[in-house]
C-alpha positions in Angstrom: -35.0 94.2 19.0 -33.9 90.8 20.5 -30.8 90.5 22.6 -29.2 88.5 19.8 -29.8 91.3 17.2 -28.5 93.9 19.6 -25.3 91.9 20.2 -24.8 91.5 16.4 -25.3 95.2 15.9 -22.7 96.1 18.5 -20.3 93.5 17.1 -20.6 94.9 13.6 -19.8 98.4 14.9 -16.4 97.4 16.3 -15.3 94.5 14.1 -13.9 94.8 10.6 -16.4 94.7 7.8 -17.3 91.2 6.6 -16.5 89.6 9.9 -20.2 89.4 10.8 -22.3 88.0 8.0 -26.0 88.9 7.4 -26.4 85.9 5.2 -29.4 83.8 6.4 -28.6 80.3 7.7 -31.1 77.6 7.0 -30.9 74.6 9.3 -31.5 71.3 7.7 -32.5 68.0 9.4 -32.4 64.8 7.5 -35.0 62.1 8.4 -33.8 59.0 6.6 -34.8 55.3 6.6 -37.6 53.1 7.9 -39.5 54.4 10.9 -39.4 52.7 14.3 -37.3 49.8 13.2 -33.9 48.8 14.6 -31.7 48.1 11.6 -28.0 47.9 12.4 -27.0 47.7 8.8 -28.7 50.9 7.5 -30.3 54.2 8.6 -33.6 54.2 10.5 -35.4 56.7 12.7 -37.7 57.1 15.7 -38.6 60.1 17.9 -35.7 59.3 20.2 -33.2 59.5 17.3 -34.5 62.7 15.7 -35.7 64.8 18.7 -32.3 66.3 19.4 -31.4 67.5 15.9 -35.0 68.9 15.5 -34.6 70.8 18.8 -31.3 72.2 17.7 -32.6 73.3 14.3 -35.5 75.2 15.6 -33.4 76.9 18.3 -31.4 78.8 15.7 -33.0 82.1 16.3 -32.0 83.9 13.1 -33.0 81.1 10.8 -36.1 82.2 8.8 -37.2 78.7 8.2 -36.3 75.1 9.1 -35.8 72.6 6.2 -36.4 68.9 6.7 -35.3 66.3 4.2 -37.5 63.1 4.2 -36.5 59.8 2.6 -38.5 57.0 4.1 -40.6 54.1 2.9 -42.7 54.2 6.1 -42.8 52.0 9.2 -44.4 52.5 12.7 -47.6 54.5 12.6 -47.0 55.6 16.2 -43.4 56.8 15.7 -44.4 58.5 12.4 -47.1 60.5 14.2 -44.9 61.3 17.1 -42.2 62.8 14.8 -44.9 64.7 12.9 -46.3 66.1 16.1 -42.9 67.1 17.5 -42.1 69.0 14.3 -45.4 70.9 14.5 -44.9 71.6 18.2 -41.5 73.1 17.6 -42.7 75.1 14.5 -45.5 76.6 16.6 -43.3 77.2 19.6 -40.5 79.0 17.6 -42.9 80.5 15.0 -40.9 79.1 12.1 -42.2 77.8 8.8 -41.1 74.3 7.8 -40.1 73.4 4.3 -40.0 69.6 3.6 -37.9 68.2 0.7 -38.6 64.6 -0.4 -35.8 62.4 -1.8 -36.4 58.8 -3.1 -39.6 58.3 -1.1 -42.0 59.8 1.4 -44.4 56.9 1.6 -46.9 55.8 4.3 -45.3 57.0 7.6 -42.7 58.9 5.6 -45.5 60.9 4.0 -47.2 61.4 7.4 -43.9 63.1 8.6 -43.7 65.1 5.4 -47.2 66.6 6.1 -45.6 68.4 9.0 -44.2 70.8 6.4 -45.9 74.1 5.6 -44.7 73.4 2.0 -43.6 70.1 0.5 -41.1 69.9 -2.4 -40.3 66.7 -4.3 -38.2 65.4 -7.2 -40.3 64.5 -10.2 -39.4 60.9 -9.6 -39.9 60.8 -5.8 -42.4 58.3 -4.6 -45.2 59.9 -2.5 -48.4 58.7 -0.9 -49.2 55.2 0.2 -51.7 56.5 2.7 -52.7 53.2 4.2 -51.9 50.7 6.9 -50.1 47.4 6.4 -49.7 44.3 8.6 -47.7 41.3 7.2 -46.2 38.1 8.5 -45.6 34.5 7.8 -47.3 31.2 8.7 -45.2 28.3 9.8 -47.9 25.8 10.8 -47.2 23.2 8.1 -43.4 23.7 8.3 -43.1 22.8 11.9 -45.4 19.8 11.4 -43.1 18.6 8.6 -40.1 19.1 10.8 -41.7 17.3 13.7 -41.6 20.3 16.0 -44.2 20.6 18.8 -45.3 24.1 19.6 -45.9 24.7 23.4 -47.6 27.9 24.5 -49.0 28.7 27.9 -51.1 31.8 28.5 -53.4 33.5 30.9 -55.9 35.1 28.6 -57.3 33.2 25.6 -56.4 35.9 23.1 -52.7 36.2 24.0 -51.7 34.0 21.0 -53.7 36.0 18.5 -52.2 35.8 15.0 -49.4 33.5 16.3 -47.5 32.4 13.1 -47.1 28.9 14.4 -50.9 28.3 14.7 -53.7 28.3 12.1 -55.3 31.6 11.4 -58.6 32.4 13.1 -61.2 34.4 11.2 -62.2 36.3 14.4 -58.6 37.4 15.0 -58.2 38.7 11.4 -61.4 40.7 11.7 -60.1 42.2 15.0 -56.8 43.2 13.3 -58.6 44.8 10.4 -60.7 46.8 12.8 -57.5 48.1 14.4 -56.1 48.9 11.0 -59.2 50.9 10.1 -58.8 53.0 13.2 -55.1 53.8 12.4 -56.0 54.5 8.8 -58.7 56.9 9.8 -56.2 58.8 12.0 -53.8 59.0 9.1 -56.5 60.3 6.7 -57.6 62.9 9.2 -54.0 64.1 9.6 -53.5 64.4 5.9 -56.7 66.3 5.3 -56.0 68.6 8.2 -52.5 69.5 7.0 -53.1 69.6 3.2 -56.7 70.9 3.3 -58.0 72.4 0.0 -54.7 71.6 -1.8 -55.8 67.9 -2.1 -57.6 66.9 -5.2 -61.0 65.5 -4.4 -61.3 61.7 -4.6 -61.0 58.8 -2.2 -58.3 57.2 -4.4 -55.8 59.2 -2.4 -56.4 57.1 0.7 -56.3 53.6 -0.8 -52.6 53.0 -0.2 -51.7 53.8 -3.8 -48.5 55.8 -4.4 -47.4 58.1 -7.1 -44.4 60.0 -8.5 -43.6 63.5 -7.2 -44.8 65.0 -10.5 -48.2 63.4 -10.1 -48.1 64.2 -6.4 -48.2 67.9 -7.3 -51.3 67.4 -9.5 -53.0 65.5 -6.6 -52.1 68.1 -4.0 -49.9 65.7 -2.0 -46.9 67.9 -2.9 -46.7 71.7 -3.4 -43.9 72.0 -6.0 -41.1 70.2 -7.8 -37.9 71.4 -6.3 -34.5 70.6 -4.7 -33.3 71.9 -1.4 -30.4 74.1 -2.3 -32.0 75.6 -5.4 -35.2 76.4 -3.5 -33.2 78.0 -0.6 -31.2 80.2 -3.0 -34.4 81.3 -4.8 -36.1 82.1 -1.5 -33.3 83.7 0.5 -30.7 84.7 -2.0 -27.4 83.4 -3.3 -25.6 84.1 0.1 -28.0 81.9 2.0 -26.1 79.1 3.8 -27.4 75.6 4.4 -26.4 74.1 7.9 -26.9 70.4 8.3 -27.9 69.5 11.9 -26.7 66.1 12.7 -27.8 63.8 15.5 -25.4 63.7 18.5 -22.8 60.9 18.3 -23.4 57.9 20.7 -21.2 57.7 23.7 -21.3 54.0 23.5 -18.7 52.6 21.0 -20.2 50.4 18.3 -23.8 51.2 19.2 -26.0 50.6 16.2 -23.3 48.6 14.4 -23.6 45.0 13.7 -22.8 42.9 16.7 -19.6 40.9 16.5 -17.8 38.4 18.8 -14.4 39.2 20.2 -11.7 36.5 20.4 -12.2 36.3 24.1 -15.9 35.9 24.0 -17.5 33.2 26.1 -19.9 30.6 24.6 -22.9 32.4 26.1 -21.6 35.7 24.8 -21.2 34.2 21.3 -24.8 32.9 21.5 -26.1 36.3 22.5 -24.1 38.0 19.7 -25.4 35.5 17.2 -29.0 36.1 18.3 -28.5 39.8 18.1 -27.0 39.5 14.7 -29.9 37.3 13.5 -32.5 39.8 14.9 -30.7 42.6 13.2 -30.6 40.7 9.9 -34.4 40.0 10.1 -35.0 43.7 10.8 -32.9 44.6 7.8 -34.9 42.2 5.6 -38.1 43.8 6.7 -36.7 47.3 6.1 -35.6 46.2 2.6 -39.0 44.9 1.9 -40.5 48.3 2.7 -38.3 49.9 0.1 -38.9 47.1 -2.4 -42.7 47.4 -2.4 -42.1 51.0 -3.8 -39.9 49.6 -6.6 -36.8 51.1 -4.9 
């Protein structure tokens, strides 16, 4: 018997009946938004933002499982894998099963994170899969020529301007990028195969970057069951089971993560910095919106 169980037993002996509840508590961590992207106008995540609530959830000793809600179109391959690995580390350390529940999407890096679950549940209309690697950008070569802008770049290392959007594409650089993507893709495929194992339906179509609904995801083995968090918890642990949302700690810095504004007393240089920060945040938000849009969401 653990110290915690002994203390509860002693408390139940001296306190009025009903004061100490035996109802299981299921900690829930919500992992929402694009991964590894700073988006001041909407939710996003990285290991640094989700580590604390994950730690708190797994430390609840009497919790029989930890539930994780995933709703993400993907993003950084590195951050996705780091979050996945942190979940598995904590699950093994605390010997707790992990139930993952998908909302609108668990695509690309979002699905990589979902694979940290021992069981994956989805809505019939959830978007799942997109097991691939994406690199996208813009080319401004002709635009700056029309505007009469001269691009000046000075480097030590001839490949430091690889894939510069203001210079013409070079076939060798594209081949190098594709080789990197293949490495990342292989890592992604290995992770999915390791975690999903024999549940996956045979066929390389799973790893082409295509995505499916949650209903089809069950048929393909990407998802275990159709189900919603509260109904599954009640079915598994009884009507008295309680869901406890574990939220990330609030920032001590006021306004952190919010759009940058300019106070009435701001200097010209301060206004310029604020404007640049706002523009950078806006571009990040457009990129994040594009991730959702490619899924039809």
